[in-house]
C-alpha positions in Angstrom: 142.5 84.8 85.7 142.1 88.5 85.8 140.8 88.4 82.1 138.2 85.6 82.9 136.8 87.9 85.7 136.6 90.9 83.5 134.6 88.7 80.9 132.4 87.3 83.6 131.5 90.9 85.0 131.0 92.1 81.5 128.5 89.3 80.6 126.7 89.9 83.8 126.3 93.7 82.9 125.3 92.9 79.4 122.6 90.5 80.8 121.3 93.0 83.1 121.1 95.6 80.4 119.2 93.2 78.1 116.7 92.3 80.8 116.2 96.1 81.4 115.7 96.9 77.7 113.3 94.0 77.4 111.3 95.3 80.3 111.1 98.7 78.6 109.9 97.2 75.4 107.1 95.1 77.2 106.0 98.2 79.2 106.0 100.3 76.0 103.8 97.7 74.3 101.5 97.5 77.2 101.3 101.4 77.5 100.4 101.8 73.9 97.8 98.9 73.8 96.1 99.3 77.2 96.5 103.1 78.3 96.7 104.9 75.0 94.4 102.6 72.9 92.0 101.9 75.8 91.7 104.9 78.1 89.8 104.8 81.2 86.1 105.4 81.5 84.9 108.6 79.9 81.8 110.2 81.6 79.9 113.0 80.1 77.7 114.3 82.8 74.3 114.2 84.2 71.8 112.0 82.2 68.6 113.5 80.4 65.3 113.0 82.3 64.3 110.5 79.4 67.3 108.4 80.0 66.6 108.3 83.8 62.9 107.4 83.1 64.1 104.6 80.7 66.3 103.2 83.5 63.2 103.1 85.9 61.2 101.1 83.4 63.9 98.8 82.7 64.3 98.2 86.4 60.6 97.6 86.7 60.6 95.1 84.0 63.6 93.1 85.5 61.9 93.1 89.0 58.7 91.8 87.6 60.5 89.1 85.5 62.5 88.0 88.7 59.3 87.9 90.8 57.6 85.7 88.1 60.6 83.4 88.0 60.7 83.0 91.8 56.9 82.3 91.9 57.2 79.5 89.3 58.4 76.3 91.2 59.0 74.4 87.9 61.4 77.0 86.5 64.5 75.9 88.4 65.3 79.5 88.7 67.5 80.7 91.6 65.5 83.9 91.9 64.0 84.7 95.3 61.5 87.2 96.7 62.8 88.3 100.0 62.1 90.9 102.9 65.0 93.1 103.8 65.7 96.0 106.2 65.9 98.9 103.8 66.9 102.4 104.8 64.6 104.8 102.9 64.5 108.5 103.5 66.5 107.9 106.8 64.1 105.3 108.2 64.7 101.6 108.2 61.5 99.7 106.8 60.7 96.1 106.2 60.9 96.1 102.3 60.1 93.6 99.6 62.9 92.8 97.3 63.9 90.5 94.7 67.3 88.5 94.3 68.4 87.2 91.0 70.4 84.5 92.8 71.6 83.7 96.3 74.7 85.8 97.0 73.7 88.7 94.9 72.4 91.9 96.7 68.6 92.1 96.5 66.7 94.8 94.4 64.0 96.8 96.3 60.6 96.5 94.8 59.8 100.0 96.3 62.4 102.2 94.6 64.6 99.8 92.5 67.7 100.3 94.7 70.2 97.5 95.1 70.2 97.0 98.9 73.3 96.4 100.6 73.8 94.2 103.7 73.9 97.3 105.9 70.4 98.3 104.7 71.5 101.2 102.6 71.8 101.5 98.8 74.6 99.3 97.7 77.7 101.6 96.9 79.5 100.9 93.7 82.6 102.5 94.9 82.9 100.6 98.1 85.4 97.9 98.9 84.6 94.7 97.2 82.7 92.3 99.4 82.0 94.9 102.1 78.7 95.3 103.9 77.9 98.5 101.6 79.0 96.9 98.4 77.2 94.9 95.6 78.4 91.3 95.8 78.7 88.2 93.5 76.3 85.4 93.7 77.1 81.8 94.2 77.8 79.8 91.0 74.7 79.5 88.9 73.3 78.2 85.5 73.2 81.2 83.3 70.2 79.6 81.4 68.2 79.9 84.5 68.8 83.7 85.0 66.1 86.2 83.9 66.2 87.1 80.2 66.6 90.7 81.3 69.9 89.8 82.6 73.1 91.0 80.8 75.3 87.9 80.1 78.9 88.0 79.2 81.3 85.2 78.4 85.0 85.0 78.9 86.5 82.8 75.9 89.7 80.9 75.5 90.9 83.3 72.7 91.0 86.1 75.4 87.8 87.7 74.3 84.8 88.8 76.1 81.5 88.3 74.2 79.8 90.6 73.9 82.4 93.1 74.5 80.0 95.9 75.3 76.4 96.4 76.7 74.2 99.4 77.2 72.1 100.4 80.3 70.4 103.5 81.6 71.4 105.8 84.4 70.4 104.5 87.8 69.0 101.2 86.2 69.1 98.1 88.4 71.3 95.7 86.4 71.7 92.1 86.7 75.1 91.2 85.1 76.3 87.7 84.7 79.7 86.6 83.6 80.6 83.0 82.4 84.2 81.8 82.4 84.5 79.4 79.5 88.3 79.0 80.0 90.1 76.2 82.0 91.6 78.6 84.2 90.4 81.1 86.9 89.7 84.7 85.8 89.2 88.0 87.5 87.2 90.9 85.8 87.3 94.4 87.2 86.1 97.9 86.1 88.7 100.6 85.7 86.8 103.6 87.1 87.3 103.9 91.0 83.7 104.8 91.1 82.9 101.0 90.2 85.7 99.5 92.5 83.1 97.2 94.1 82.1 95.7 90.8 84.3 92.7 90.1 83.9 89.0 89.2 86.2 86.2 90.6 85.5 83.0 88.4 86.6 79.4 88.8 87.0 77.6 85.4 83.7 76.8 83.5 81.5 78.8 86.1 79.0 81.7 86.0 78.3 84.2 88.7 76.0 87.1 88.8 76.0 90.6 90.4 73.2 93.2 90.8 74.0 97.0 91.0 72.5 100.2 90.0 74.0 101.8 86.9 76.2 105.1 87.4 74.1 108.2 87.3 76.5 109.8 84.8 76.3 108.9 81.2 79.5 107.6 79.4 81.5 104.5 78.9 83.0 102.4 81.6 85.8 99.9 80.9 86.0 96.4 82.3 88.6 94.1 81.7 90.9 91.2 83.1 93.1 92.2 85.9 96.0 90.5 84.2 97.7 93.2 81.9 98.8 90.7 79.2 95.2 89.3 78.8 93.7 92.8 78.7 96.2 93.8 76.0 95.2 90.7 74.0 91.5 91.5 74.1 90.0 90.5 77.4 88.2 93.7 77.9 84.9 95.5 77.1 82.9 98.4 78.0 79.6 99.4 79.7 77.8 102.3 78.1 75.5 104.4 80.2 73.2 106.5 78.1 
């Protein structure tokens, strides 16, 4: 009887040790693949004036495209031209803005700012879904979005295609993500300065978001919020230059 108890206790201890070792091996693999091979965003500093100017031109082009789509009743576009209360230089004014799709924050025609629900410039570092943050649109048909939109797709092989895109500092960006998998997905940015930028996607759906690109140049990593999917390739980067 005593021997059986010793064997039982020994087996339990060995089992716990094996589970602990397996956990260490999994963490080591995750650490190497995700943290070492894919470090967080790298920023390089303030952008050259030429890059800022390029961002303004790209913003103007997107605004004009959205306005044209909204004005074409036969396009089937979800784009809208709206009037928003916008705080500019400390004063609240009635400002014309364009929306790429219902639910996404509008872009001011006056200065290219993405306007939050509180009237100020949408803050990329705010809490997701708050009054001061960029927000996701309702589900949309990606084919109906402006050509100036950046369109990404999550695929069943854990890839994001394309896995990178380039924007200019301060540029108003219309980013759309399509989930081609049969399960729900969540995509987030690693940098805390982009904490508000995230997508929660049902299977076979697309949602869009508008935001102003960071003022600092560099590479900003986005990925699945599930470590195993990230380690298997569900990640990419936004290049600001």
